[in-house]
C-alpha positions, -999 to 999 in steps of 0.1 A, spaced: -99 -86 23 -111 -77 58 -74 -72 69 -67 -48 41 -98 -27 48 -89 -25 85 -54 -14 77 -66 13 53 -91 26 78 -65 29 105 -40 47 82 -67 71 70 -77 79 106 -41 86 116 -36 109 86 -67 128 94 -57 132 130 -22 145 120 -39 170 96 -63 181 123 -34 187 146 -18 210 121 -50 231 115 -59 257 141 -96 260 151 -95 298 156 -77 324 135 -75 352 161 -58 355 195 -53 320 207 -39 305 240 -17 275 244 -30 244 225 -46 217 246 -46 180 238 -62 150 256 -41 119 259 -62 88 256 -47 54 265 -62 22 252 -56 -14 262 -68 -39 235 -67 -77 232 -40 -92 210 -52 -106 176 -58 -144 178 -37 -162 152 -57 -194 159 -88 -176 146 -71 -162 116 -68 -127 130 -37 -107 119 -47 -72 127 -54 -55 160 -91 -46 167 -103 -10 161 -123 9 187 -144 41 183 -146 70 208 -165 102 210 -158 136 226 -188 158 232 -188 194 246 -210 203 276 -216 237 260 -222 242 223 -197 270 220 -167 251 235 -137 247 212 -134 213 195 -107 195 175 -107 201 137 -130 177 119 -157 177 146 -193 173 137 -223 191 153 -228 163 179 -191 159 187 -158 145 176 -155 108 167 -121 91 164 -108 56 162 -79 38 180 -62 6 168 -45 -17 193 -28 -9 226 -15 26 222 -16 62 236 -28 90 213 -33 127 217 -67 142 207 -66 178 196 -53 204 196 -80 227 210 -74 264 213 -91 288 238 -94 326 234 -114 332 265 -110 326 302 -132 300 318 -139 263 325 -148 241 296 -162 207 301 -164 176 278 -175 140 279 -153 112 266 -167 77 261 -166 47 238 -190 41 209 -199 6 198 -212 1 163 -203 -35 154 -200 -53 188 -176 -82 190 -190 -109 214 -155 -120 223 -145 -85 237 -154 -69 270 -158 -32 262 -148 -5 287 -179 17 289 -167 42 315 -174 79 308 -148 105 316 -155 142 323 -127 164 310 -124 199 324 -101 226 308 -94 255 331 -82 286 312 -69 316 331 -67 352 321 -34 347 303 -51 319 283 -29 292 300 -49 260 302 -49 230 326 -67 198 320 -84 178 347 -99 143 340 -127 131 363 -141 96 368 -178 89 369 -179 92 407 -163 126 405 -128 116 417 -97 127 398 -83 103 372 -45 102 368 -48 89 333 -75 85 307 -75 47 301 -100 24 283 -92 -12 290 -109 -34 264 -103 -70 273 -112 -105 260 -143 -123 272 -134 -147 300 -141 -183 293 -169 -199 313 -153 -225 336 -185 -245 336 -180 -253 299 -149 -273 305 -153 -310 299 -155 -331 331 -126 -353 339 -130 -390 334 -128 -408 368 -122 -442 351 -88 -456 361 -83 -431 389 -75 -444 423 -96 -432 452 -79 -408 475 -78 -418 512 -96 -395 536 -75 -370 555 -71 -375 592 -96 -355 611 -120 -352 582 -148 -368 602 -147 -403 586 -150 -433 609 -134 -462 591 -149 -484 564 -161 -471 531 -165 -434 528 -197 -419 514 -196 -411 477 -180 -377 471 -172 -354 442 -148 -378 425 -175 -393 401 -192 -413 429 -161 -435 435 -160 -448 471 -128 -444 490 -115 -464 519 -102 -450 551 -66 -463 558 -64 -485 588 -38 -481 616 -17 -509 632 -41 -511 662 -70 -523 640 -51 -553 625 -55 -590 635 -26 -602 658 -29 -638 646 -25 -628 610 7 -608 618 21 -638 638 15 -662 609 31 -638 585 62 -636 608 65 -674 611 62 -678 573 89 -652 568 112 -669 593 108 -703 577 116 -688 542 147 -672 556 158 -704 573 152 -724 540 174 -699 521 202 -701 546 202 -739 544 204 -739 507 233 -714 508 251 -736 534 248 -767 512 262 -749 482 291 -737 501 299 -773 514 297 -786 478 322 -760 466 346 -768 494 343 -806 487 351 -800 450 
């Protein structure tokens, strides 16, 4: 039901915007029509949460001076319009019959806030410079007064808190040896961030016991000699047969 209502609202808004674009604001000498191109970036619907429609966002255009031209369908306090999904739309047209500079504010309006969305709350100042021939040029300004190349509202998803991730289970994990030059001095290292498991510093050949190595070599030699004797006996038996 919610999906159908959202689709109906979006379609109705688009139809009203098309009709508004076909209806002139003034009936007498008018200059070239002016439109404001608004770009929106919106999060994709989450199928895992049962969302099949793109979210809808509301915006408002307000004039700095009460007598400034406004799009058709404007109210006394401004012009409110909605945008669905990641799109670019044109607001207007606006017609000017007098030379001058006309200023507007454009910003986002939040009525039903979604906790999973980070709303772009920047405010643009739009200036329409109209010359004596009624030719108009639009200048968009950021909040700090710098010129904006595009009017963009970037509404993103709320970032997940990394602290809410479940901790890894250290059971069964082998301790990692300390890196050379890490300041460890042999023996067991102090408990670190791996769940309190103690790691052992690897020993070099100089720290071994020479007697132990000698015994290991003698045992290996005896085992090799025993294997050679068995092989020689088997060969003699085969030759005798």
